[in-house]
Structure formats: structure tokens, C-alpha cells
C-alpha positions as CSV (number, residue, x, y, z in Angstrom):
1,M,0.1,0.1,-0.1
2,S,1.1,3.5,-1.1
3,T,1.4,6.7,1.0
4,E,1.9,8.8,-2.1
5,V,-0.9,11.2,-3.7
6,A,-1.1,11.5,-6.9
7,I,-1.9,15.5,-8.0
8,P,-2.3,16.5,-11.2
9,E,0.1,19.0,-12.9
10,A,-2.3,20.7,-14.4
11,Q,-5.7,21.9,-14.1
12,S,-8.1,22.1,-17.1
13,E,-9.2,25.5,-18.1
14,R,-12.6,24.6,-17.5
15,F,-12.1,23.9,-14.3
16,E,-10.5,27.2,-13.3
17,A,-13.1,29.3,-15.7
18,S,-15.6,27.9,-13.3
19,L,-13.5,28.3,-10.1
20,E,-13.4,32.2,-11.2
21,A,-17.1,32.4,-12.0
22,E,-17.6,31.1,-8.8
23,H,-15.6,33.1,-6.9
24,A,-16.9,36.4,-8.9
25,A,-20.4,35.2,-7.9
26,E,-19.5,35.2,-4.4
27,R,-18.1,38.3,-3.9
28,D,-21.6,39.8,-5.6
29,L,-23.2,37.6,-2.8
30,M,-21.3,39.1,-0.4
31,M,-21.7,42.6,-1.8
32,S,-25.4,42.1,-2.0
33,L,-25.8,41.0,2.0
34,I,-23.4,44.5,2.8
35,K,-25.7,46.6,1.1
36,S,-29.1,44.6,2.0
37,I,-27.9,44.8,5.9
38,A,-27.2,48.4,5.2
39,I,-30.4,49.6,3.7
40,S,-32.4,47.4,6.2
41,M,-30.2,48.6,9.6
42,P,-31.9,52.4,9.8
43,I,-35.1,51.1,8.8
44,M,-35.3,48.0,11.5
45,I,-33.7,50.5,14.0
46,A,-36.7,52.9,13.7
47,I,-39.4,50.3,13.8
48,F,-38.3,48.8,16.9
49,V,-37.6,52.0,18.5
50,L,-41.3,53.0,17.7
51,M,-42.3,49.4,18.9
52,T,-40.7,49.8,22.2
53,A,-41.6,53.1,22.3
54,I,-45.3,52.7,22.3
55,A,-44.7,49.1,24.4
56,I,-42.9,50.7,27.4
57,S,-42.2,54.2,26.9
58,D,-44.6,55.2,30.1
59,K,-43.1,52.3,32.0
60,A,-39.3,53.2,31.8
61,D,-36.7,55.5,31.3
62,W,-36.3,57.1,27.9
63,W,-32.9,55.6,27.5
64,V,-34.1,51.8,28.6
65,W,-36.7,51.7,25.9
66,L,-34.6,53.7,23.0
67,G,-31.4,51.1,23.9
68,L,-33.5,48.3,23.7
69,G,-35.3,49.2,20.3
70,V,-31.7,50.1,18.8
71,G,-30.5,46.8,20.1
72,L,-33.3,44.8,18.7
73,G,-33.4,46.7,15.4
74,A,-29.9,45.7,14.8
75,V,-30.3,42.2,15.2
76,A,-33.1,42.4,13.2
77,A,-31.5,44.1,10.7
78,L,-28.6,41.8,10.5
79,L,-31.1,38.9,10.1
80,L,-33.4,39.9,7.3
81,G,-30.8,42.2,5.7
82,S,-28.9,38.6,5.2
83,L,-32.1,36.9,4.4
84,A,-32.9,39.4,1.6
85,G,-29.3,39.7,0.3
86,A,-29.0,35.8,-0.2
87,T,-32.3,35.5,-1.6
88,L,-31.9,38.3,-4.1
89,N,-28.9,36.7,-5.0
90,A,-29.6,33.1,-4.9
91,H,-30.0,32.7,-8.8
92,K,-26.2,33.8,-9.4
93,L,-24.9,31.0,-7.5
94,D,-27.7,28.5,-9.4
95,E,-26.3,29.7,-13.2
96,V,-22.5,29.0,-12.2
97,D,-23.6,25.3,-10.9
98,R,-25.8,25.2,-14.3
99,I,-23.0,26.2,-16.6
100,T,-20.1,24.4,-14.5
101,A,-22.6,21.0,-14.8
102,G,-22.6,21.9,-18.8
103,L,-26.3,22.4,-18.9
104,E,-26.5,25.7,-19.9
105,P,-23.9,27.2,-22.5
106,E,-22.1,30.2,-21.3
107,A,-23.2,33.6,-21.6
108,A,-21.1,36.0,-23.6
């Protein structure tokens, strides 16, 4: 039994092209995530500050409900912004997979 692993010297051009397409799609996905989180951050913070103000502003000091609203809004923006960004760009990753598998011709 041999302990040596055979590694091919040169990788195919198709592999390199598909790897580059995957990297491009992942960079696009990352930018989409960042943009969607940045867009949803002030919206979610405003919504949660309003909700906490309505719910507990008469029972607690202003800094309590304001801090709670900002904290919950930031968490909601991270979650919902990530979901929105991934959903908006999921088709690009699918296209790369189809092209890599040879099911669709490459776009010019």
C-alpha cells in the first residue's frame, strides 16, 4: 500500500473558468449582503424603537426603551438583511452551477 497521493500537475481550463465564476458570484453575494444590511439597518432600528416606545415608554426611562429598540433593530437588520441579500442573489449561484455542470451554454 502506498502513502503517496497523485496530484495532477495542471488543472483544466474549464475548472479554472468555473472557479473564477464561483468566486465572482460569491463576491457579488457578499456585496449584496452588505448593501441589504446597510439599507435595512436604519429601517429596522426605527421600527423597533417605535415599537418599544409604544410598549414601555410610560414604564421605563427613555434610555432603556431607546437602547432596547436600537439593539433589537440591529439584530433584526442583520438577520433580515442577510436573508434579503442571499435571496436576491441565489439565482447567480445557481447559474454558475448550471454552467459548470454543462447544462447551459456560457453567457457571452
